[in-house]
N, C-alpha and C positions, 0 to 999 in steps of 0.2 A: 154264463156271461162274464163272471169274474175272471175266468181264464182268458177270455178274449181281451178284456181290458188290460190285464197284465201283459199280454202279448203286444198290445198297442204301445204300452209304456216302454217295453224293451226295444221295440222297433224304433221308437223315438230316440232313445238314448244312443243306440248303436248307429243310427243314421246320421246323427249330428256330428259324428266323427269325420265323415267324408262328404258332407253336403256343401254345395255352393250356396244354396238358399234354403233355409229351414224355417218354416212358419208353423206356429202353434196357435190354435184358435178355438172359438166357440161357433157352433152352427145352429141356426134357428131355421127349421124346415117345416113347411106346411104342406100336407097332402091336400090337394084340391077338394074342397067340400067335406073335409074330415078333420083329422087330428093335427095338432102341433106336436112336432118331435124335435127335441133339442139335444145337443150333446157336444162332443169334442171333435176337432178336425186337425189333422197334421198333414202337411205337404212339404215336399222337398225336391230339389233338383240337384243333380250331380255336376261337379265342376268339369268332369271329363266327357260329358255328353249333353250338348245343347243346354248349357247353363241358363237359368232363368227363362227357359222356353218350355222344356219338357219336364213335367212334374209327375211324381208318383205320390199317392196320398192314402190315408186311412181315415175313415170317419166312423164314429159310433153315435147314432142318434136314437132317441127313445121317447116314447110318449110318457114314460115315467117321469121325465123332466119337462114335460109339456102339458098336454091336455089331461093326462091321468093324475096330475098332482092333486088337484082339488075336485075331482069328479069321478064318476064311475066309468070313465072311458077305458077301453081295453088297454092293457099294458103290452106294448109291442116294441121290439128292438130291431134295429138295422145295423149290421156291421158290414162296411163296404170298403173295398180297395179301389183305387181309381188311377187312371192314366189321363193326363191332361196336357194340352198344348196351348200355350199362351202366345198369341200373336202380338205384333208391334213391340218387339224387344226394346227395352230402355225407355219406354213411354209410360206415363202415369196411368192413362186410360187404355185398357187392353181388352181384347175379345178372347174368350176361352172356349175351347171344345174339350169335352171330357167323356170318358167311358167309365161307368161305375159297374163293378162286379162284386157280388156279396151274398149275404143271407138275410132273410127277413123271418122273424119269429113273433107270433102273437101268443100271449098268455091268455087262453080262453077261460081259465079259472074254474069254471063249473064242470062237473062230471057229465052233465047233459050234453055238453058240446064236444065231448071227446071224439066223436066220429067226424067232426068237421076238420078240414085241413087247417093247420096252424103255422105252417112255415113254407117257404119257397126260396128259390134262387133269384137273386136280383141281377138283371142286366138292364142298365139304364143309360142311354146316351143323354148328354146334357149340353146346353149352350148357355154361355153366360158372359158377364163382363166383370172386370176387376178395376179397382182404383187403388193405386199405390201412392201413399202420401210420402213425398220425397224427404221432407224434413222430420218425419216421425216414423217410428218403426211399426206402422200400422198399415194393413192392407184390407180392403173390403172386397168381397166377391158376392155377386148376385147371380143366381142360376135358375134355369128352368129345365126340368128333366122329364123323361117319360119312362116309366117302368114297363118294359116289354113283358108280356105274359107268355112265358115259355112252357107252362105246364099244360097237361091235358085238360080239356074242358071240365070245369067244376072242381078242379083240384087246387086252385089258388085260394088263399085266404081272402075272405070278402072285404077285409079292411085294408088290403093293399090296393090302392087306387092307382091308375096309370099316371096321372099328372101331379107333379110336385114342384115347389119352388122354394128357394132358400136364400138366406143371408148368412155369410160367414165373415167373422171379424178375426183377423189374424194379427198376432204379434210376430214380427220378423226378428228372429234371433240373430245376433251379430255373427258374421262369418269370421273365420280366422284372420283374413286379410284386414277386416275392419277393426278387430281388436288389436292387431299388431300396429296399426297406424296411430292408435291413441296413446 
């Protein structure tokens, strides 16, 4: 997992060189009727293709920073790449459609559970809203998603439930144009 986090940091550094909009934030995600999973989120759009409408992103959320902090909840990790479309360009309140692709891994910890599936591929469409504070470099995203079960029957980890919702709070890093104007 450290390798994935390092890759996320490298992606963030190199993407900032060519991004129109670069947002770095925290994500608070709740799996319906189960765990809180919290983590980091990065999203950006390119100035050469649908700036501030088409975003690509990377999220890492884990129950290690949520429900598993102070309980015996299973430690599970989600590493997700996403493609998103933000409607209503140049408006504060926007509707978002998103497709998440990634991996899910549960740390079952005990040897007795070694035969149970502990990981799967994530394909999750999502619908959400965003509010962009015009006078502050803050953006809020609320989303509702559905984890599609693409594994054979009985091969998906039992703690990956289909419905999830989240709140992401982003800090919008200044673009080159904004820093040149100051």
